[in-house]
C-alpha positions in Angstrom: -39.9 93.5 48.1 -42.6 93.4 50.3 -42.0 90.3 51.1 -38.3 90.7 51.8 -39.6 93.3 54.2 -42.4 91.5 56.0 -39.4 88.7 57.2 -36.9 91.8 57.9 -39.3 92.9 60.2 -39.9 89.8 61.5 -35.9 89.3 62.4 -36.0 92.6 63.9 -38.4 92.4 65.6 -37.1 89.2 67.5 -33.3 91.4 67.5 -35.1 93.7 68.8 -37.3 92.0 72.2 -34.3 89.7 72.9 -31.7 93.1 73.5 -34.7 94.3 75.5 -34.6 91.9 77.6 -31.1 91.1 77.7 -30.5 94.2 79.3 -30.8 95.0 83.6 -33.1 97.2 85.0 -31.7 100.5 86.3 -33.1 99.2 90.1 -32.0 95.6 90.1 -32.8 95.4 93.5 -30.7 94.3 96.4 -29.1 92.3 94.7 -28.1 94.1 91.8 -26.8 96.5 94.4 -24.5 93.6 95.8 -23.2 92.9 92.5 -23.2 96.6 91.0 -20.6 97.1 93.7 -18.6 94.4 93.4 -18.2 95.4 90.0 -17.1 98.9 91.1 -14.2 97.4 93.1 -13.4 94.9 90.8 -13.2 96.6 87.6 -16.0 97.2 84.6 -16.6 94.5 84.1 -20.5 94.5 82.9 -20.1 97.7 80.8 -19.0 96.4 77.6 -21.7 94.2 77.9 -24.2 96.9 78.6 -22.9 99.6 75.7 -23.2 96.1 73.1 -26.5 95.6 74.3 -27.7 99.6 74.3 -26.2 100.4 70.4 -28.4 96.7 69.3 -31.5 98.2 71.2 -31.1 101.4 69.0 -30.4 99.8 65.9 -33.1 97.4 66.1 -35.5 100.5 66.6 -33.8 102.5 63.9 -34.0 99.5 61.1 -38.0 98.1 63.2 -39.7 102.1 62.5 -37.4 102.0 58.8 -39.0 99.5 57.6 -42.7 99.7 59.0 -42.8 102.7 57.1 -41.6 101.4 54.3 -44.4 98.8 54.3 -46.6 101.8 54.8 -45.0 103.6 51.4 -45.3 100.4 49.2 -48.7 99.5 50.8 
């Protein structure tokens, strides 16, 4: 059981790292403001992808904390 939780923790942590790194920053600078303006003119293309990354980050963070607490309880 402990080994399965530890493997799960590693997988969830990699998903959490990837989902955080794939998100764009709040202040992307000049290039972000130019592309952001283009997205507003042409439609909302990036919203689905950003929403998916936000949801994946939230789920991975909750799983990370849950598995960490379970590992501490097992010890």
